[in-house]
Backbone as CSV, one residue per row, in Angstrom:
resi,resn,N_x,N_y,N_z,CA_x,CA_y,CA_z,C_x,C_y,C_z
1,MET,0.825,-1.212,0.000,0.000,0.000,0.000,0.854,1.255,0.000
2,GLY,1.949,1.163,0.780,2.821,2.329,0.851,3.477,2.614,-0.482
3,THR,3.875,1.546,-1.187,4.521,1.764,-2.483,3.554,2.386,-3.480
4,ARG,2.300,1.958,-3.467,1.328,2.543,-4.393,1.115,4.025,-4.093
5,ASP,1.025,4.341,-2.821,0.866,5.757,-2.464,2.069,6.568,-2.910
6,GLU,3.261,5.987,-2.770,4.465,6.697,-3.216,4.455,6.895,-4.721
7,VAL,3.995,5.872,-5.484,3.935,6.002,-6.942,2.955,7.094,-7.345
8,VAL,1.815,7.123,-6.664,0.821,8.158,-6.955,1.384,9.544,-6.659
9,GLU,2.094,9.676,-5.544,2.689,10.971,-5.198,3.736,11.387,-6.231
10,ILE,4.546,10.416,-6.684,5.572,10.728,-7.690,4.927,11.180,-8.989
11,GLU,3.857,10.469,-9.406,3.178,10.854,-10.642,2.575,12.252,-10.528
12,SER,1.963,12.551,-9.380,1.385,13.890,-9.196,2.463,14.968,-9.203
13,LEU,3.616,14.657,-8.600,4.716,15.617,-8.628,5.230,15.841,-10.043
14,GLU,5.337,14.765,-10.828,5.798,14.898,-12.205,4.825,15.751,-13.020
15,ARG,3.525,15.516,-12.819,2.546,16.309,-13.562,2.625,17.782,-13.179
16,SER,2.770,18.042,-11.888,2.863,19.436,-11.450,4.116,20.110,-11.991
17,LEU,5.229,19.362,-12.012,6.464,19.930,-12.561,6.334,20.203,-14.047
18,LEU,5.693,19.285,-14.768,5.499,19.488,-16.201,4.625,20.703,-16.466
19,SER,3.542,20.810,-15.700,2.665,21.973,-15.883,3.391,23.265,-15.550
20,GLU,4.202,23.251,-14.481,4.966,24.453,-14.130,5.991,24.803,-15.184
21,SER,6.618,23.755,-15.761,7.614,24.027,-16.805,6.969,24.629,-18.040
22,VAL,5.757,24.126,-18.381,5.069,24.655,-19.552,4.654,26.099,-19.323
23,THR,4.038,26.357,-18.153,3.636,27.737,-17.864,4.840,28.648,-17.712
24,GLY,5.923,28.124,-17.158,7.131,28.934,-17.032,7.710,29.294,-18.370
25,GLY,7.675,28.323,-19.329,8.170,28.609,-20.665,7.334,29.659,-21.357
26,GLU,5.978,29.577,-21.154,5.139,30.589,-21.765,5.393,31.948,-21.149
27,GLU,5.625,31.986,-19.825,5.881,33.268,-19.186,7.189,33.869,-19.642
28,THR,8.227,33.022,-19.868,9.498,33.560,-20.341,9.367,34.110,-21.745
29,GLU,8.502,33.488,-22.554,8.328,33.997,-23.910,7.626,35.341,-23.905
30,THR,6.610,35.487,-23.023,5.863,36.732,-23.019,6.512,37.801,-22.153
31,ASP,7.401,37.395,-21.196,8.035,38.376,-20.335,9.132,39.152,-21.045
32,ASP,9.605,38.671,-22.191,10.612,39.410,-22.924,10.087,40.779,-23.319
33,GLU,8.829,40.836,-23.692,8.212,42.090,-24.084,6.744,42.036,-23.678
34,PRO,6.267,42.975,-22.918,4.876,42.902,-22.447,3.880,43.018,-23.590
35,ILE,2.744,42.345,-23.444,1.686,42.351,-24.450,0.679,43.431,-24.081
36,LEU,0.461,44.367,-25.004,-0.470,45.462,-24.771,-1.894,45.109,-25.172
37,TYR,-2.038,44.335,-26.249,-3.377,43.969,-26.728,-3.271,42.650,-27.467
38,THR,-4.289,41.796,-27.273,-4.347,40.493,-27.928,-5.639,40.382,-28.721
39,ALA,-5.530,40.072,-29.993,-6.708,39.880,-30.837,-7.222,38.452,-30.690
40,SER,-8.516,38.278,-30.923,-9.144,36.965,-30.794,-9.696,36.522,-32.143
41,PHE,-9.680,35.205,-32.345,-10.191,34.610,-33.585,-11.292,33.575,-33.323
42,GLY,-11.475,33.163,-32.075,-12.403,32.075,-31.784,-13.841,32.390,-32.130
43,GLU,-14.252,33.645,-31.936,-15.644,34.006,-32.216,-15.972,33.936,-33.701
44,MET,-14.972,34.056,-34.547,-15.196,34.079,-35.995,-14.865,32.756,-36.667
45,GLU,-14.714,31.692,-35.896,-14.310,30.413,-36.494,-15.347,29.894,-37.486
46,GLU,-16.615,29.856,-37.087,-17.652,29.311,-37.958,-17.827,30.160,-39.210
47,ASN,-17.857,31.478,-39.048,-17.999,32.357,-40.209,-16.802,32.248,-41.139
48,PHE,-15.618,32.127,-40.545,-14.407,31.995,-41.352,-14.426,30.700,-42.170
49,VAL,-14.814,29.589,-41.539,-14.851,28.303,-42.242,-15.914,28.321,-43.330
50,LYS,-17.062,28.915,-43.039,-18.117,28.993,-44.061,-17.697,29.850,-45.242
51,TYR,-17.062,30.956,-44.965,-16.603,31.835,-46.047,-15.570,31.141,-46.929
52,LYS,-14.598,30.508,-46.302,-13.564,29.830,-47.071,-14.134,28.636,-47.840
53,THR,-15.128,27.939,-47.260,-15.754,26.813,-47.951,-16.546,27.298,-49.167
54,ALA,-17.299,28.380,-49.004,-18.046,28.933,-50.137,-17.105,29.389,-51.246
55,GLN,-16.010,30.001,-50.870,-15.016,30.415,-51.865,-14.425,29.206,-52.591
56,TRP,-14.152,28.142,-51.844,-13.609,26.921,-52.435,-14.616,26.275,-53.397
57,VAL,-15.900,26.271,-53.026,-16.940,25.683,-53.880,-17.074,26.472,-55.180
58,LEU,-17.024,27.802,-55.083,-17.111,28.610,-56.294,-15.947,28.333,-57.241
59,TYR,-14.736,28.249,-56.688,-13.575,27.934,-57.525,-13.711,26.545,-58.155
60,SER,-14.208,25.590,-57.388,-14.330,24.225,-57.907,-15.373,24.150,-59.011
61,LEU,-16.483,24.906,-58.872,-17.500,24.902,-59.929,-16.954,25.504,-61.216
62,VAL,-16.184,26.556,-61.089,-15.579,27.148,-62.288,-14.627,26.167,-62.951
63,LEU,-13.846,25.452,-62.156,-12.899,24.496,-62.718,-13.601,23.252,-63.270
64,ILE,-14.783,22.909,-62.756,-15.543,21.794,-63.342,-15.977,22.147,-64.757
65,LEU,-16.442,23.376,-64.935,-16.870,23.791,-66.262,-15.687,23.950,-67.214
66,ALA,-14.542,24.325,-66.685,-13.391,24.585,-67.547,-12.567,23.329,-67.808
67,LEU,-12.083,22.678,-66.767,-11.146,21.568,-66.934,-11.641,20.264,-66.329
68,GLY,-12.630,20.314,-65.477,-13.091,19.100,-64.827,-12.343,18.748,-63.563
69,ILE,-11.380,19.580,-63.157,-10.616,19.306,-61.942,-11.425,19.653,-60.698
70,GLY,-12.451,20.483,-60.868,-13.223,20.920,-59.716,-13.926,19.798,-58.980
71,LEU,-14.165,18.654,-59.648,-14.798,17.526,-58.963,-13.930,17.014,-57.822
72,PHE,-12.633,16.946,-58.052,-11.721,16.524,-56.977,-11.680,17.564,-55.859
73,MET,-11.842,18.826,-56.212,-11.868,19.872,-55.196,-13.113,19.750,-54.322
74,LEU,-14.241,19.350,-54.911,-15.443,19.142,-54.115,-15.284,17.971,-53.156
75,LEU,-14.614,16.939,-53.605,-14.367,15.792,-52.728,-13.371,16.123,-51.619
76,TYR,-12.566,17.145,-51.839,-11.536,17.537,-50.875,-12.095,18.466,-49.785
77,ILE,-13.359,18.855,-49.880,-13.931,19.842,-48.959,-13.823,19.424,-47.490
78,PRO,-14.119,18.178,-47.086,-13.980,17.833,-45.657,-12.559,18.035,-45.116
79,VAL,-11.563,17.676,-45.926,-10.174,17.894,-45.497,-9.868,19.383,-45.438
80,ARG,-10.407,20.101,-46.367,-10.203,21.542,-46.408,-10.784,22.213,-45.158
81,ARG,-11.960,21.828,-44.750,-12.579,22.388,-43.554,-11.773,22.034,-42.294
82,TYR,-11.226,20.852,-42.246,-10.385,20.465,-41.105,-9.138,21.344,-41.028
83,ILE,-8.526,21.585,-42.177,-7.326,22.434,-42.211,-7.666,23.860,-41.793
84,LEU,-8.812,24.367,-42.241,-9.209,25.730,-41.887,-9.444,25.875,-40.391
85,ARG,-10.062,24.877,-39.774,-10.305,24.956,-38.332,-8.999,24.906,-37.552
86,ARG,-8.103,24.039,-37.970,-6.791,23.996,-37.304,-6.045,25.310,-37.494
87,ASP,-6.216,25.898,-38.648,-5.535,27.150,-38.958,-5.998,28.274,-38.037
88,ILE,-7.301,28.514,-37.979,-7.798,29.664,-37.224,-7.686,29.446,-35.717
89,ARG,-7.702,28.207,-35.255,-7.546,27.945,-33.819,-6.113,28.164,-33.345
90,SER,-5.167,28.063,-34.244,-3.764,28.236,-33.854,-3.278,29.673,-34.004
91,ARG,-4.102,30.555,-34.526,-3.649,31.919,-34.789,-3.511,32.716,-33.499
92,LYS,-2.438,33.525,-33.476,-2.184,34.443,-32.367,-1.730,35.770,-32.950
93,LEU,-2.390,36.814,-32.528,-2.056,38.161,-32.980,-2.083,39.075,-31.768
94,TYR,-0.940,39.680,-31.459,-0.889,40.562,-30.297,0.051,41.720,-30.564
95,LEU,-0.177,42.748,-29.791,0.566,44.003,-29.909,1.498,44.153,-28.727
96,THR,2.755,44.452,-29.014,3.765,44.720,-27.999,4.189,46.185,-28.093
97,PRO,4.961,46.687,-27.146,5.359,48.099,-27.220,6.141,48.478,-28.465
98,ASN,6.754,47.509,-29.142,7.595,47.837,-30.295,7.194,47.154,-31.594
99,SER,6.295,46.187,-31.570,5.989,45.442,-32.793,4.625,44.784,-32.691
100,ILE,4.183,44.276,-33.856,2.994,43.437,-33.959,3.463,42.025,-34.289
101,VAL,3.008,41.057,-33.537,3.441,39.663,-33.697,2.241,38.841,-34.152
102,TYR,2.463,38.072,-35.224,1.414,37.201,-35.776,1.983,35.802,-35.905
103,GLU,1.339,34.840,-35.249,1.781,33.449,-35.266,0.643,32.555,-35.735
104,VAL,0.987,31.551,-36.536,-0.009,30.607,-37.032,0.672,29.271,-37.318
105,ILE,-0.051,28.192,-37.051,0.406,26.837,-37.367,-0.634,26.229,-38.295
106,ARG,-0.279,26.084,-39.552,-1.219,25.645,-40.568,-0.830,24.259,-41.078
107,PRO,-1.770,23.299,-41.076,-1.440,21.988,-41.657,-1.207,22.091,-43.158
108,VAL,-0.383,21.220,-43.679,-0.131,21.159,-45.121,-1.381,20.625,-45.816
109,PRO,-1.502,20.772,-47.149,-2.700,20.267,-47.843,-3.013,18.806,-47.568
110,ILE,-2.007,18.009,-47.306,-2.231,16.628,-46.861,-1.790,16.586,-45.399
111,PRO,-2.727,16.625,-44.437,-2.369,16.833,-43.029,-1.424,15.804,-42.449
112,CYS,-1.382,14.602,-43.006,-0.507,13.584,-42.430,0.971,13.892,-42.639
113,PHE,1.296,14.866,-43.474,2.690,15.206,-43.758,3.220,16.333,-42.882
114,GLY,2.454,16.760,-41.894,2.971,17.749,-40.956,2.260,19.084,-41.053
115,VAL,2.890,20.093,-40.468,2.304,21.435,-40.396,3.334,22.466,-40.858
116,LEU,2.830,23.646,-41.106,3.666,24.787,-41.473,3.530,25.856,-40.394
117,LYS,4.642,26.275,-39.838,4.648,27.294,-38.795,5.098,28.620,-39.394
118,LYS,4.387,29.664,-39.014,4.692,30.998,-39.520,4.633,31.988,-38.371
119,GLU,5.664,32.803,-38.268,5.733,33.842,-37.244,6.232,35.122,-37.889
120,LYS,5.434,36.142,-37.789,5.724,37.414,-38.450,5.781,38.525,-37.413
121,HIS,6.874,39.300,-37.457,7.046,40.454,-36.573,7.090,41.709,-37.446
122,VAL,6.214,42.642,-37.148,6.161,43.912,-37.877,6.494,45.022,-36.890
123,LEU,7.590,45.729,-37.120,7.993,46.807,-36.232,7.037,47.986,-36.361
124,LEU,6.685,48.574,-35.247,5.728,49.680,-35.257,6.240,50.916,-36.008
125,PRO,7.538,51.273,-35.917,7.981,52.442,-36.688,7.866,52.271,-38.198
126,SER,7.780,51.035,-38.684,7.668,50.806,-40.120,6.229,50.743,-40.612
127,ILE,5.261,50.955,-39.738,3.849,50.858,-40.106,3.335,52.229,-40.524
128,VAL,2.690,52.262,-41.687,2.084,53.498,-42.178,0.632,53.598,-41.740
129,ASP,-0.119,52.504,-41.933,-1.534,52.507,-41.591,-2.014,51.075,-41.402
130,VAL,-3.140,50.943,-40.718,-3.805,49.648,-40.530,-5.183,49.760,-41.177
131,VAL,-5.413,48.971,-42.230,-6.613,49.088,-43.053,-7.507,47.878,-42.811
132,ILE,-8.801,48.135,-42.658,-9.800,47.070,-42.530,-10.533,46.952,-43.866
133,GLU,-10.509,45.780,-44.455,-11.113,45.540,-45.760,-12.198,44.471,-45.644
134,GLN,-13.234,44.611,-46.472,-14.325,43.638,-46.487,-14.961,43.639,-47.877
135,GLY,-14.809,42.512,-48.572,-15.405,42.373,-49.888,-16.876,41.986,-49.818
136,TYR,-17.466,41.770,-51.008,-18.888,41.438,-51.058,-19.161,40.077,-50.434
137,LEU,-18.371,39.075,-50.802,-18.577,37.745,-50.238,-18.254,37.720,-48.743
138,GLN,-17.265,38.482,-48.330,-16.931,38.559,-46.904,-18.052,39.207,-46.099
139,SER,-18.696,40.211,-46.679,-19.804,40.865,-45.967,-20.986,39.932,-45.777
140,LEU,-21.181,38.982,-46.697,-22.279,38.031,-46.550,-22.072,37.118,-45.344
141,PHE,-20.822,36.807,-45.035,-20.522,35.917,-43.908,-20.023,36.669,-42.680
142,GLY,-19.974,38.000,-42.749,-19.546,38.788,-41.600,-18.073,38.667,-41.274
143,VAL,-17.256,38.465,-42.311,-15.813,38.311,-42.122,-15.119,39.514,-42.738
144,SER,-14.071,39.995,-42.095,-13.276,41.110,-42.610,-11.801,40.792,-42.446
145,SER,-10.987,41.461,-43.233,-9.542,41.249,-43.205,-8.856,42.518,-42.729
146,LEU,-7.717,42.324,-42.100,-6.898,43.419,-41.584,-5.593,43.457,-42.362
147,ARG,-5.279,44.612,-42.931,-4.051,44.758,-43.719,-3.165,45.808,-43.076
148,ILE,-1.919,45.439,-42.836,-0.938,46.325,-42.211,-0.023,46.855,-43.306
149,GLU,-0.115,48.142,-43.566,0.700,48.771,-44.604,2.048,49.171,-44.025
150,ASN,3.101,48.780,-44.729,4.464,49.086,-44.291,5.023,50.261,-45.080
151,VAL,6.104,50.813,-44.563,6.779,51.917,-45.233,7.491,51.390,-46.466
152,GLY,7.343,52.080,-47.573,8.005,51.672,-48.807,7.335,52.317,-49.993
153,VAL,8.108,53.004,-50.820,7.526,53.702,-51.962,7.183,52.737,-53.075
154,ARG,8.090,51.833,-53.392,7.900,50.914,-54.509,7.533,49.508,-54.046
155,ARG,7.051,49.375,-52.862,6.703,48.054,-52.351,5.287,47.709,-52.780
156,PRO,5.049,46.536,-53.377,3.697,46.167,-53.808,2.812,45.855,-52.621
157,PRO,1.467,45.939,-52.789,0.563,45.637,-51.675,0.644,44.192,-51.196
158,SER,1.150,43.289,-52.042,1.249,41.883,-51.631,2.249,41.682,-50.499
159,ASP,3.190,42.628,-50.329,4.162,42.520,-49.236,3.570,42.906,-47.889
160,ASP,2.406,43.551,-47.884,1.774,43.913,-46.625,1.212,42.665,-45.936
161,VAL,1.132,42.741,-44.627,0.601,41.631,-43.834,-0.925,41.690,-43.869
162,GLN,-1.553,40.608,-44.321,-3.010,40.527,-44.392,-3.487,39.377,-43.513
163,ILE,-4.422,39.689,-42.622,-4.928,38.717,-41.657,-6.441,38.693,-41.775
164,LEU,-6.996,37.507,-41.945,-8.432,37.322,-42.127,-9.022,36.595,-40.922
165,GLY,-10.209,37.047,-40.500,-10.928,36.330,-39.457,-10.760,36.882,-38.058
166,ILE,-10.349,38.140,-37.901,-10.225,38.733,-36.574,-11.624,39.086,-36.055
167,ALA,-11.848,38.830,-34.781,-13.179,39.034,-34.218,-13.556,40.515,-34.186
168,ASN,-12.653,41.372,-33.740,-12.942,42.805,-33.633,-11.763,43.580,-34.216
169,PRO,-11.698,43.697,-35.547,-10.517,44.350,-36.141,-10.409,45.830,-35.825
170,SER,-11.545,46.510,-35.637,-11.484,47.945,-35.344,-10.819,48.220,-33.994
171,ALA,-11.047,47.348,-33.011,-10.409,47.529,-31.707,-8.897,47.326,-31.798
172,PHE,-8.470,46.336,-32.574,-7.037,46.114,-32.749,-6.404,47.287,-33.501
173,ARG,-7.086,47.776,-34.504,-6.575,48.934,-35.246,-6.447,50.156,-34.339
174,LYS,-7.431,50.377,-33.479,-7.374,51.497,-32.546,-6.213,51.349,-31.576
175,ALA,-5.974,50.126,-31.109,-4.856,49.896,-30.183,-3.518,50.182,-30.857
176,VAL,-3.372,49.769,-32.110,-2.111,50.007,-32.829,-1.898,51.496,-33.066
177,LEU,-2.926,52.199,-33.524,-2.775,53.631,-33.792,-2.531,54.422,-32.506
178,THR,-3.144,53.993,-31.408,-2.890,54.661,-30.127,-1.447,54.483,-29.691
179,ARG,-0.926,53.280,-29.869,0.469,53.030,-29.508,1.408,53.840,-30.398
180,LEU,1.103,53.965,-31.687,1.942,54.761,-32.585,1.951,56.230,-32.169
181,SER,0.797,56.762,-31.828,0.745,58.163,-31.389,1.513,58.366,-30.085
182,ASN,1.438,57.397,-29.179,2.205,57.509,-27.933,3.708,57.464,-28.193
183,MET,4.131,56.623,-29.135,5.555,56.570,-29.475,6.030,57.888,-30.055
184,ARG,5.233,58.494,-30.926,5.632,59.783,-31.501,5.681,60.866,-30.433
185,THR,4.748,60.820,-29.494,4.772,61.803,-28.404,6.013,61.634,-27.540
186,GLU,6.397,60.389,-27.266,7.603,60.132,-26.478,8.846,60.638,-27.199
187,VAL,8.924,60.406,-28.505,10.087,60.885,-29.273,10.149,62.404,-29.255
188,PHE,9.003,63.062,-29.413,8.968,64.525,-29.403,9.389,65.081,-28.047
189,SER,8.906,64.469,-26.964,9.269,64.942,-25.628,10.758,64.754,-25.360
190,ARG,11.335,63.652,-25.873,12.773,63.447,-25.700,13.575,64.520,-26.426
191,ARG,13.141,64.869,-27.626,13.849,65.914,-28.368,13.767,67.244,-27.643
192,VAL,12.594,67.560,-27.113,12.441,68.823,-26.386,13.322,68.837,-25.147
193,SER,13.400,67.715,-24.430,14.226,67.655,-23.226,15.703,67.797,-23.552
194,THR,16.151,67.204,-24.668,17.560,67.348,-25.056,17.893,68.786,-25.429
195,ILE,16.939,69.460,-26.079,17.174,70.864,-26.430,17.248,71.723,-25.170
196,GLU,16.398,71.438,-24.192,16.407,72.219,-22.958,17.644,71.952,-22.119
197,ASP,18.202,70.766,-22.214,19.379,70.437,-21.415,20.664,71.038,-21.962
198,THR,20.705,71.437,-23.230,21.916,72.018,-23.812,22.170,73.384,-23.186
199,PRO,23.466,73.760,-22.919,23.768,75.074,-22.307,23.420,76.222,-23.245
200,ASN,22.929,77.295,-22.666,22.561,78.472,-23.443,23.812,79.192,-23.936
201,LEU,23.731,79.713,-25.154,24.844,80.468,-25.718,24.900,81.857,-25.086
202,ARG,26.118,82.356,-24.923,26.302,83.687,-24.340,25.934,84.737,-25.369
203,ILE,24.980,85.588,-25.004,24.514,86.648,-25.901,25.077,87.965,-25.387
204,HIS,25.856,88.640,-26.219,26.464,89.906,-25.818,25.467,91.029,-26.036
205,SER,25.551,92.046,-25.175,24.690,93.216,-25.303,25.203,94.115,-26.415
206,PRO,24.315,94.964,-27.011,24.775,95.863,-28.087,25.839,96.834,-27.613
207,ALA,25.747,97.295,-26.361,26.764,98.229,-25.862,28.118,97.566,-25.790
208,ALA,28.102,96.270,-25.385,29.378,95.565,-25.291,29.970,95.316,-26.656
209,SER,29.086,95.090,-27.662,29.603,94.836,-29.012,30.125,96.105,-29.647
210,LEU,29.494,97.269,-29.301,29.955,98.516,-29.886,31.213,99.027,-29.219
211,SER,31.336,98.815,-27.938,32.506,99.321,-27.227,33.736,98.523,-27.607
212,PRO,34.870,99.167,-27.828,36.079,98.444,-28.216,36.609,97.628,-27.064
213,PRO,37.342,96.631,-27.334,37.912,95.822,-26.257,38.945,96.587,-25.479
214,ARG,39.270,95.998,-24.320,40.214,96.664,-23.440,41.582,96.789,-24.072
215,SER,41.989,95.837,-24.853,43.321,95.908,-25.461,43.419,97.055,-26.429
216,LEU,42.277,97.311,-27.176,42.306,98.423,-28.120,42.346,99.748,-27.379
217,LYS,41.568,99.857,-26.289,41.618,101.088,-25.512,43.003,101.319,-24.944
218,HIS,43.634,100.283,-24.490,44.960,100.403,-23.905,45.978,100.832,-24.944
219,ASP,45.813,100.324,-26.170,46.744,100.698,-27.234,46.481,102.098,-27.736
220,ALA,45.199,102.543,-27.667,44.889,103.872,-28.186,45.476,104.975,-27.313
221,ILE,45.616,104.774,-26.006,46.164,105.780,-25.094,47.679,105.627,-25.048
222,PRO,48.413,106.583,-25.474,49.877,106.466,-25.476,50.440,106.577,-24.061
223,HIS,51.631,106.051,-23.876,52.320,106.091,-22.590,52.966,107.462,-22.395
224,SER,53.445,107.764,-21.166,54.094,109.055,-20.858,55.415,109.208,-21.604
225,GLY,56.180,108.119,-21.788,57.438,108.191,-22.532,57.218,108.548,-23.984
226,ASP,56.187,108.025,-24.560,55.872,108.363,-25.954,55.497,109.828,-26.089
227,LEU,54.799,110.376,-25.108,54.429,111.789,-25.176,55.667,112.689,-25.126
228,ALA,56.602,112.332,-24.278,57.831,113.152,-24.191,58.596,113.105,-25.500
229,LEU,58.687,111.945,-26.130,59.391,111.821,-27.405,58.722,112.645,-28.479
230,LEU,57.404,112.648,-28.493,56.672,113.435,-29.494,56.923,114.939,-29.282
231,GLN,56.967,115.353,-28.059,57.240,116.767,-27.787,58.627,117.174,-28.263
232,LYS,59.646,116.350,-28.028,61.004,116.656,-28.489,61.065,116.742,-29.996
233,LEU,60.372,115.827,-30.682,60.373,115.863,-32.143,59.729,117.151,-32.653
234,GLU,58.659,117.576,-31.977,58.027,118.831,-32.397,58.965,120.018,-32.176
235,GLU,59.678,120.012,-31.069,60.626,121.106,-30.800,61.733,121.141,-31.840
236,VAL,62.266,119.964,-32.205,63.328,119.913,-33.221,62.805,120.416,-34.532
237,GLY,61.581,120.011,-34.890,61.006,120.457,-36.161,60.820,121.959,-36.187
238,SER,60.394,122.546,-35.101,60.163,123.999,-35.053,61.490,124.757,-35.122
239,SER,62.541,124.240,-34.477,63.847,124.907,-34.519,64.428,124.854,-35.912
240,VAL,64.237,123.750,-36.621,64.729,123.671,-37.993,64.057,124.674,-38.863
241,LYS,62.758,124.872,-38.692,62.022,125.870,-39.499,62.540,127.264,-39.200
242,VAL,62.864,127.571,-37.953,63.347,128.916,-37.592,64.694,129.176,-38.233
243,LYS,65.628,128.194,-38.228,66.943,128.349,-38.843,66.838,128.569,-40.344
244,GLN,65.919,127.812,-40.971,65.730,127.992,-42.416,65.237,129.410,-42.717
245,GLY,64.422,129.978,-41.858,63.914,131.329,-42.076,65.026,132.370,-41.903
246,LEU,65.986,132.139,-40.992,67.083,133.080,-40.793,68.016,133.059,-41.991
247,HIS,68.326,131.915,-42.525,69.219,131.849,-43.678,68.614,132.542,-44.887
248,VAL,67.364,132.511,-45.031,66.708,133.167,-46.145,66.793,134.672,-45.957
């Protein structure tokens, strides 16, 4: 009896350690950068699957009339719906102080061959705008797409990040634009603080600029020895003039 109780205790300890390790790993991933806003996809799962299925059926009907391949596409619909559900359930979209992170794990067209993992980071300074789009078929199923426009003059729209099936895209767009405005305000305040911290330049008064410097004033006033020399030269000059007048 004691051994069984010990085995049960060991198993419970192992489970608790595993759960703690898993939660600890998730906390280390999210603690690197705090999450400001998280978008949800669960509420739009049924609408998303219906929209994608209707789109698939339309494509298959066109291909039946054209090439006859659409019949295989119709038979593939159950697998397609399974892939779509796995796709939207694995999606994660959240906003951090510096970027937008989008993660998805999508099964390959033949699910037994594995999955495709995708993780996209979009830096907030490179974002121009966040656009919400909804076509005619999307409006019928209540689905809309979110497109993140990046900075780039010659960049095609296909390079922008497009996400379909967000439950409340307007709220996510508002969160992103609010964070962008806060970042710009922080940058502006930093620039103002750096300008205020710089030492003020010395501004001279007009009287000081007009008045000559002390060295010039000192040079302009002759010394007493120079005055005596000038007087002697004047006396010599006057005596020479008097002698010249006597000889004449």
